[in-house]
C-alpha positions as CSV (number, residue, x, y, z in Angstrom):
1,M,0.0,0.0,0.0
2,F,2.8,2.4,0.8
3,K,4.3,1.9,-2.6
4,N,1.4,3.9,-4.0
5,A,2.0,6.8,-1.6
6,E,3.3,10.0,-3.3
7,L,6.8,10.1,-1.9
8,G,8.9,13.2,-1.7
9,R,6.0,15.7,-1.9
10,T,6.8,19.2,-0.7
11,L,5.1,22.5,-0.4
12,T,7.1,25.7,-0.7
13,E,6.8,28.3,2.1
14,A,5.2,30.8,-0.2
15,R,2.5,28.4,-1.4
16,Y,1.9,27.3,2.1
17,D,1.5,30.8,3.4
18,A,-0.8,31.7,0.6
19,A,-3.1,28.6,1.0
20,I,-3.4,28.3,4.8
21,P,-5.5,31.4,5.6
22,K,-8.3,30.3,3.2
23,L,-8.0,26.7,4.4
24,R,-8.3,27.8,8.1
25,S,-11.3,30.0,7.3
26,S,-13.1,27.2,5.5
27,L,-12.3,24.7,8.2
28,L,-13.6,27.0,10.9
29,N,-16.8,27.7,8.9
30,A,-17.4,23.9,8.5
31,H,-16.6,23.3,12.1
32,F,-19.2,25.9,13.2
33,Q,-21.8,24.2,11.0
34,L,-21.0,20.9,12.6
35,R,-22.1,22.1,16.0
36,N,-25.8,21.9,14.9
37,Q,-25.5,18.5,13.3
38,K,-26.5,15.1,14.7
39,F,-23.2,13.3,13.9
40,P,-19.7,13.3,15.5
41,F,-16.5,13.7,13.5
42,I,-13.8,11.2,14.4
43,I,-10.2,11.8,13.1
44,V,-7.7,9.0,13.7
45,I,-4.1,10.0,13.3
46,S,-1.5,7.2,13.1
47,G,1.7,6.5,11.3
48,A,5.5,6.1,11.5
49,D,7.5,7.1,14.5
50,G,8.9,10.6,14.0
51,A,6.4,11.4,11.2
52,G,5.0,14.5,13.1
53,K,1.7,13.1,14.4
54,G,1.9,15.2,17.5
55,E,2.8,18.3,15.5
56,L,-0.2,17.7,13.2
57,V,-2.5,17.4,16.2
58,H,-1.3,20.7,17.6
59,R,-1.8,22.4,14.2
60,L,-5.4,21.0,13.9
61,N,-6.2,22.3,17.4
62,E,-4.8,25.7,16.3
63,W,-6.9,25.8,13.1
64,L,-10.2,24.6,14.6
65,D,-12.3,26.0,17.4
66,P,-10.9,24.3,20.5
67,R,-14.3,24.5,22.3
68,G,-15.6,21.9,19.9
69,V,-12.6,19.6,19.8
70,S,-11.6,16.8,22.1
71,T,-8.1,15.3,21.7
72,F,-7.0,12.0,23.1
73,A,-3.6,10.3,23.0
74,F,-3.4,6.6,23.7
75,W,-0.2,5.5,25.2
76,D,0.4,2.7,27.7
77,A,-2.9,1.6,29.4
78,S,-3.4,2.7,33.0
79,D,-4.3,0.2,35.7
80,E,-7.9,1.4,35.5
81,E,-7.9,0.7,31.7
82,R,-6.2,-2.7,32.0
83,E,-8.9,-3.9,34.4
84,R,-11.5,-3.5,31.7
85,P,-12.0,-4.7,28.1
86,A,-9.5,-3.0,25.7
87,Y,-12.1,-0.9,23.9
88,W,-13.3,0.7,27.2
89,R,-10.7,3.4,26.9
90,F,-11.7,4.2,23.3
91,W,-15.5,4.3,24.1
92,R,-14.8,6.8,26.8
93,S,-13.0,9.1,24.3
94,L,-15.6,9.1,21.5
95,P,-16.9,12.6,20.7
96,A,-20.5,13.6,21.1
97,R,-22.7,14.5,18.2
98,G,-21.7,17.9,16.8
99,R,-18.1,17.6,18.1
100,I,-14.8,16.6,16.7
101,G,-12.6,13.9,18.3
102,I,-8.9,13.7,17.3
103,L,-7.5,10.4,18.4
104,L,-3.7,10.1,18.4
105,G,-2.9,6.4,18.4
106,S,-6.2,4.6,18.7
107,W,-7.3,1.0,18.4
108,Y,-4.7,0.3,15.7
109,T,-1.6,0.7,17.8
110,D,-1.6,-2.3,20.1
111,P,-2.4,-5.0,17.4
112,I,0.2,-3.7,15.0
113,I,3.0,-3.5,17.6
114,R,2.1,-6.9,19.0
115,R,2.1,-8.4,15.6
116,V,5.4,-6.8,14.7
117,F,7.1,-8.2,17.8
118,H,5.6,-11.7,17.3
119,K,3.3,-11.4,20.3
120,M,0.3,-12.0,18.2
121,K,-0.2,-14.7,15.6
122,G,-1.5,-14.0,12.1
123,R,-5.0,-15.4,12.8
124,K,-5.4,-13.3,16.0
125,F,-4.1,-10.3,14.1
126,D,-6.8,-10.8,11.4
127,A,-9.4,-11.2,14.1
128,A,-8.3,-8.0,15.8
129,L,-8.6,-6.2,12.4
130,D,-12.0,-7.7,11.8
131,R,-13.1,-6.3,15.2
132,I,-11.7,-2.9,14.3
133,T,-13.6,-2.9,11.0
134,A,-16.8,-3.9,12.7
135,F,-16.4,-1.3,15.4
136,E,-15.9,1.5,12.9
137,K,-18.8,0.3,10.7
138,M,-21.0,0.3,13.8
139,L,-20.1,3.9,14.6
140,A,-20.6,5.0,11.0
141,A,-24.0,3.2,10.9
142,E,-25.1,5.4,13.8
143,G,-24.0,8.5,11.8
144,A,-20.3,9.1,12.8
145,L,-18.1,10.6,10.2
146,I,-14.7,8.8,10.3
147,I,-11.5,9.5,8.5
148,K,-8.1,8.0,9.2
149,L,-4.8,9.7,8.4
150,W,-1.6,7.6,8.2
151,L,1.6,9.6,8.1
152,H,4.3,7.7,6.2
153,L,8.0,8.2,6.2
154,P,10.6,6.6,3.9
155,K,13.3,4.8,5.8
156,A,16.0,7.4,5.2
157,A,13.6,10.2,6.1
158,Q,12.6,8.5,9.3
159,K,16.3,7.9,10.3
160,S,17.0,11.6,9.8
161,R,13.9,12.6,11.7
162,L,14.8,10.4,14.7
163,R,18.3,11.8,14.8
164,K,16.9,15.3,14.9
165,L,14.5,14.4,17.7
166,E,17.3,12.7,19.6
167,R,19.4,15.9,19.4
168,E,16.4,17.9,20.7
169,G,15.8,15.4,23.5
170,R,12.3,14.6,22.2
171,I,12.8,11.0,21.1
172,A,10.5,8.3,22.6
173,P,12.1,5.3,24.4
174,D,11.2,2.8,21.7
175,D,11.7,4.8,18.5
176,W,15.1,3.4,17.6
177,K,14.0,-0.1,18.6
178,H,11.1,0.2,16.1
179,F,13.3,1.7,13.4
180,K,15.4,-1.4,13.4
181,L,12.3,-3.3,12.3
182,Y,11.3,-0.7,9.7
183,E,10.5,-3.2,6.9
184,R,8.4,-5.4,9.2
185,F,6.5,-2.4,10.6
186,T,5.8,-1.2,7.0
187,K,4.6,-4.7,6.0
188,I,2.3,-5.2,9.0
189,S,1.0,-1.7,8.9
190,G,0.2,-2.1,5.2
191,Q,-1.7,-5.2,6.0
192,A,-3.7,-3.4,8.7
193,L,-4.5,-0.5,6.4
194,R,-5.7,-2.7,3.5
195,H,-7.8,-4.8,5.9
196,T,-9.5,-1.8,7.5
197,D,-9.9,0.6,4.5
198,T,-13.6,0.9,4.0
199,L,-16.1,3.3,2.6
200,A,-17.4,3.9,6.2
201,A,-13.9,4.7,7.5
202,P,-11.3,5.3,4.7
203,W,-7.6,5.6,5.1
204,H,-5.6,8.5,3.7
205,I,-1.9,8.0,3.4
206,I,0.1,11.3,3.7
207,E,3.8,11.4,2.8
208,A,5.1,13.3,5.9
209,T,8.7,14.2,5.0
210,D,7.7,17.9,4.5
211,R,5.8,19.6,7.4
212,R,4.0,22.1,5.2
213,Y,2.8,19.5,2.7
214,R,1.7,17.2,5.6
215,E,-0.3,19.9,7.3
216,H,-1.9,21.3,4.2
217,T,-2.8,17.8,2.9
218,A,-4.3,16.7,6.2
219,G,-6.3,20.0,6.4
220,R,-7.7,19.5,2.9
221,I,-8.7,15.9,3.5
222,I,-10.5,16.9,6.7
223,L,-12.3,19.9,5.1
224,N,-13.4,17.8,2.0
225,A,-14.8,15.0,4.2
226,L,-16.7,17.4,6.5
227,T,-18.0,19.6,3.7
228,A,-19.3,16.6,1.8
229,R,-21.1,15.3,4.9
230,L,-22.6,18.7,5.7
231,K,-24.0,18.8,2.1
232,L,-25.6,15.4,2.5
233,A,-27.1,16.5,5.8
234,D,-28.5,19.7,4.3
235,A,-30.0,17.7,1.4
236,A,-31.6,15.2,3.8
237,K,-33.2,18.1,5.8
238,A,-34.5,19.7,2.6
239,K,-36.0,16.4,1.4
240,A,-37.6,15.8,4.8
241,A,-39.1,19.3,4.8
242,A,-40.5,18.9,1.3
243,T,-42.2,15.6,2.1
244,T,-43.6,16.7,5.5
245,P,-47.2,18.0,5.2
246,S,-47.9,21.4,6.6
247,K,-49.6,21.4,10.0
248,S,-52.8,23.4,10.3
249,G,-55.8,23.4,12.7
250,K,-56.0,21.2,15.7
251,P,-53.9,18.1,16.1
252,A,-55.6,14.8,15.5
253,P,-56.7,13.1,18.7
254,L,-54.7,10.1,19.8
255,P,-56.3,6.8,19.0
256,V,-58.0,5.0,21.9
257,P,-56.5,1.5,22.2
258,K,-59.1,-1.3,21.9
259,P,-59.4,-3.8,24.7
260,R,-57.8,-7.1,23.8
261,T,-56.9,-10.4,25.5
262,L,-53.2,-10.4,26.4
263,K,-51.4,-13.6,25.9
264,P,-47.7,-14.3,26.1
265,A,-46.7,-14.7,22.4
266,G,-43.5,-16.1,21.3
267,S,-42.1,-19.6,21.3
268,V,-39.5,-18.9,24.0
269,L,-41.7,-17.4,26.7
270,A,-44.4,-20.0,26.1
271,H,-42.0,-22.7,27.6
272,V,-41.6,-20.9,30.9
273,N,-43.5,-22.8,33.6
274,L,-45.1,-20.0,35.6
275,K,-46.8,-22.4,38.1
276,Q,-43.5,-23.0,40.0
277,K,-43.7,-21.9,43.6
278,L,-42.0,-22.1,46.9
279,T,-43.5,-22.3,50.4
280,E,-42.5,-19.7,52.9
281,E,-40.4,-22.3,54.8
282,A,-38.6,-23.5,51.7
283,Y,-38.0,-20.0,50.6
284,D,-36.4,-18.9,53.8
285,Q,-34.1,-21.9,53.9
286,Q,-33.0,-21.8,50.3
287,L,-32.6,-18.0,50.3
288,E,-30.2,-18.1,53.3
289,E,-28.3,-21.0,51.8
290,Q,-27.8,-19.4,48.4
291,Q,-26.9,-16.0,49.8
292,T,-24.3,-17.6,52.0
293,R,-22.7,-19.4,49.1
294,L,-22.9,-16.2,46.9
295,A,-21.2,-14.1,49.6
296,K,-18.2,-16.5,49.6
297,L,-18.0,-16.8,45.8
298,V,-18.1,-13.0,45.3
299,W,-15.0,-12.7,47.5
300,G,-13.4,-15.5,45.6
301,A,-14.0,-13.6,42.3
302,Y,-12.5,-10.5,43.8
303,E,-9.3,-12.5,44.8
304,K,-9.0,-13.9,41.3
305,K,-9.7,-10.4,39.7
306,R,-12.8,-11.8,37.9
307,S,-15.5,-9.2,37.2
308,M,-19.2,-10.0,36.9
309,V,-21.8,-8.2,34.8
310,L,-25.5,-9.1,35.6
311,V,-28.4,-7.9,33.5
312,F,-31.9,-7.8,34.7
313,E,-34.8,-7.3,32.2
314,G,-38.4,-8.2,32.5
315,W,-42.0,-7.1,32.3
316,D,-43.2,-4.1,34.3
317,A,-44.0,-5.3,37.9
318,A,-42.1,-8.5,37.3
319,G,-40.0,-8.0,40.5
320,K,-36.6,-6.9,39.1
321,G,-35.9,-4.5,42.0
322,S,-36.7,-7.0,44.7
323,A,-34.7,-9.7,43.0
324,I,-31.7,-7.4,42.7
325,R,-32.0,-6.6,46.4
326,R,-31.8,-10.3,47.4
327,V,-28.7,-10.6,45.3
328,T,-26.9,-7.5,46.7
329,Q,-27.8,-8.5,50.3
330,A,-25.3,-11.3,49.9
331,M,-22.5,-9.1,48.5
332,D,-20.1,-6.7,50.2
333,P,-21.1,-3.2,49.2
334,R,-17.5,-2.5,48.2
335,L,-17.7,-5.2,45.5
336,Y,-20.8,-4.2,43.5
337,R,-22.6,-1.3,41.9
338,V,-26.2,-1.2,40.7
339,V,-26.9,0.9,37.6
340,G,-30.5,1.7,37.0
341,I,-31.2,2.5,33.3
342,A,-33.9,5.0,32.5
343,A,-34.5,7.2,29.4
344,P,-31.1,8.6,28.1
345,T,-30.0,12.0,29.2
346,D,-29.1,14.7,26.7
347,E,-25.4,13.8,27.2
348,E,-26.2,10.1,26.5
349,R,-28.4,10.9,23.5
350,A,-25.4,12.7,21.9
351,Q,-23.5,9.4,21.9
352,H,-23.8,5.9,20.4
353,Y,-26.4,4.0,22.3
354,L,-23.8,1.6,23.8
355,W,-21.6,4.4,25.1
356,R,-23.5,4.8,28.4
357,F,-23.1,1.1,29.2
358,W,-19.4,0.9,28.4
359,R,-18.7,3.7,30.9
360,H,-20.3,1.6,33.7
361,L,-18.2,-1.6,33.3
362,P,-16.7,-2.9,36.5
363,R,-13.1,-2.9,37.6
364,A,-11.3,-6.2,38.1
365,G,-12.9,-8.3,40.8
366,T,-16.0,-6.2,41.2
367,S,-19.6,-6.5,39.8
368,T,-22.0,-4.2,37.9
369,I,-25.7,-5.0,38.1
370,F,-27.8,-3.4,35.3
371,D,-31.4,-2.8,36.1
372,R,-32.5,-2.7,32.5
373,S,-29.7,-2.5,29.9
374,W,-28.5,-2.2,26.3
375,Y,-31.4,-4.5,25.4
376,G,-33.7,-1.5,25.4
377,R,-32.5,-1.0,21.8
378,V,-34.3,-4.2,20.7
379,L,-37.2,-3.9,23.2
380,V,-38.7,-0.5,24.0
381,E,-36.9,1.3,21.2
382,R,-38.1,-1.3,18.7
383,V,-41.7,-1.5,20.0
384,E,-42.1,2.2,20.5
385,K,-40.4,3.0,17.2
386,F,-37.7,5.1,18.8
387,A,-35.2,3.2,16.6
388,T,-35.7,2.4,13.0
389,P,-36.0,-1.3,11.8
390,E,-32.5,-0.9,10.4
391,Q,-31.1,0.4,13.7
392,W,-32.6,-2.3,16.0
393,G,-32.1,-5.0,13.4
394,R,-28.3,-4.5,13.4
395,A,-28.2,-4.1,17.2
396,Y,-28.4,-7.9,17.8
397,E,-25.0,-8.4,16.2
398,E,-23.6,-5.3,17.9
399,I,-24.8,-6.5,21.3
400,V,-23.4,-10.0,20.9
401,D,-20.0,-8.5,19.9
402,F,-20.1,-6.1,23.0
403,E,-20.8,-9.1,25.3
404,H,-18.1,-11.1,23.6
405,Q,-15.6,-8.4,24.3
406,L,-16.6,-8.5,28.0
407,A,-16.2,-12.3,28.1
408,D,-12.9,-12.2,26.3
409,H,-11.6,-9.9,29.0
410,G,-12.7,-12.4,31.7
411,N,-16.0,-10.9,32.7
412,I,-18.7,-13.3,33.9
413,V,-21.8,-12.2,32.0
414,H,-25.3,-13.4,32.8
415,K,-28.7,-12.1,31.8
416,F,-32.1,-12.6,33.4
417,W,-35.6,-12.0,31.9
418,L,-38.2,-12.0,34.6
419,H,-41.4,-13.4,33.1
420,I,-44.9,-13.2,34.5
421,S,-48.3,-13.8,33.1
422,P,-50.6,-10.9,31.9
423,E,-53.0,-11.8,34.7
424,E,-50.3,-11.6,37.4
425,Q,-49.1,-8.3,36.0
426,L,-52.7,-6.9,36.2
427,R,-53.0,-8.1,39.8
428,R,-49.8,-6.3,40.7
429,F,-50.7,-3.2,38.9
430,K,-54.0,-2.9,40.9
431,E,-52.1,-3.7,44.1
432,R,-49.7,-0.8,43.4
433,Q,-52.7,1.5,42.9
434,T,-54.2,0.7,46.3
435,V,-51.1,0.4,48.6
436,D,-49.8,3.8,49.6
437,Y,-46.1,2.9,49.6
438,K,-46.3,1.2,46.2
439,Q,-48.2,3.9,44.3
440,Y,-44.9,5.5,43.1
441,K,-44.2,2.3,41.2
442,I,-47.2,2.5,38.8
443,T,-47.4,5.1,36.0
444,D,-49.6,5.8,33.0
445,E,-46.7,4.5,30.9
446,D,-47.0,1.1,32.6
447,W,-50.6,0.8,31.4
448,R,-49.7,1.9,27.9
449,N,-46.9,-0.7,27.7
450,R,-49.4,-3.4,28.8
451,E,-51.5,-2.7,25.8
452,K,-48.5,-3.6,23.6
453,W,-47.8,-6.9,25.4
454,P,-47.9,-9.1,22.2
455,D,-45.4,-6.7,20.5
456,Y,-43.1,-6.8,23.4
457,A,-43.4,-10.6,23.7
458,R,-42.3,-11.0,20.1
459,A,-39.4,-8.6,20.7
460,V,-38.3,-10.6,23.8
461,D,-38.5,-13.8,21.8
462,D,-36.2,-12.4,19.1
463,M,-33.9,-11.0,21.7
464,V,-33.4,-14.3,23.6
465,V,-33.0,-16.4,20.4
466,R,-30.5,-14.1,18.8
467,C,-28.5,-13.0,21.8
468,N,-28.3,-16.2,23.9
469,T,-24.7,-17.3,23.8
470,P,-22.4,-19.6,25.9
471,F,-20.4,-16.6,27.1
472,A,-23.4,-14.4,27.9
473,P,-26.5,-16.7,28.4
474,W,-30.1,-15.7,29.1
475,T,-32.0,-17.3,32.0
476,L,-35.8,-17.0,31.7
477,V,-37.1,-16.7,35.3
478,A,-40.5,-17.9,36.3
479,G,-41.7,-14.8,38.1
480,N,-45.3,-15.3,39.0
481,D,-44.1,-16.4,42.5
482,K,-41.6,-13.8,43.6
483,K,-40.0,-16.2,46.2
484,F,-39.4,-18.8,43.5
485,A,-37.9,-16.2,41.1
486,R,-35.5,-14.8,43.7
487,V,-34.1,-18.2,44.6
488,Q,-33.9,-19.2,40.9
489,I,-31.8,-16.2,40.2
490,L,-29.5,-16.7,43.2
491,K,-29.0,-20.4,42.3
492,T,-28.2,-19.5,38.7
493,I,-25.5,-16.9,39.7
494,V,-24.0,-19.3,42.3
495,Q,-23.8,-22.1,39.8
496,R,-22.3,-19.8,37.1
497,L,-19.6,-18.6,39.6
498,E,-18.8,-22.1,40.8
499,E,-18.4,-23.3,37.2
500,T,-16.2,-20.3,36.3
501,L,-14.0,-20.0,39.4
């Protein structure tokens, strides 16, 4: 790939000085327009040691409005980062919609270096590149504009640059070590670029021997990409405005839902035996037994630095909260965190839908319990049409990959769907209306959701079938009897921990 790069390109000082003012003005104008858009702009800057990556980042921050730019440099991972899946540090750094994120290094650095030094075999390297490609396509599918700049140096030019940096005391500890493997770095990097060069996230190779040529070329690439996307966004808005009928008079009244018999649709839910119960005596005995075992296992996981991610989903009034409390009663408060998921905040809506879940992943040896989760994408967002069929349709694969990354890092992942019958839900709804201290639990939205039971049941069926994996299994909990459900959940967690530890 580097054989096709235009080597030896330079830009005279006079041409540079003449071109930069107009380029800066155009970049700022495009950047101001980006603020009102619903997509982020991600700029990945990688390349040869000594190619001026840091200098280019400084120049871009000078040319753009710094209030709308976030810059991140990825060097050695911190202890906090090493205790979580590798992509955690990258998710934390993604720019919000309407902002620019400049990433110096990125998800390419570690696979390339490990492959160069024979710490990663070819198949694993290809798998790492496949994950990168999937990651970038996922971000692009949600609207992100991504460009990647690779700064290339011929061997002689790199040697000269490293000597200059050495004289100035700015050379990195591994620069000469990497230079000795110049040919292998070039070969492996070329493989990575070819593998991950896509329409969604294209690579641009810039010959970086001359500073002025490097900066001007990078600026033009960034401007052209942003300008093209802004034109597409404007065209889409104009088309939407032309096809939207004008509003006049009073708004049409909301349709009144017709009464219907609610039956649990879906082949998966139909097999849950909701008649299972526990007597009070059996419940007390088994609850204490399972909580005692769980308490010991949780400390065992902490000692072995094994994290746990538990997901609780289920019907309204299915008992998720009380089930979670029985789990946490057995755990030291220092070893877990419960994250309740509600409608996304403005900050969360400005990011990819998975962003707010990545940020809550546990450190090594601890647990995160999600009361509702990323499955909202294929449940409430699907049924309520907050997400398009294309968006929730591709989410199954995105979610499985997310959970696979958790498991690959050593996280114990388990998911629970608390299932109850429509009749039991109605009984609990009415109870919540009449008991003072339970009235806060029932809302108009709960009643509206109940009218869409068949739609939600079909969504649950698809969710379980498509996202039930050996590394992140689903357990369907028989929840008509709360005592049985709580013990079933505890037993499942205990069994999973015993098998894993």
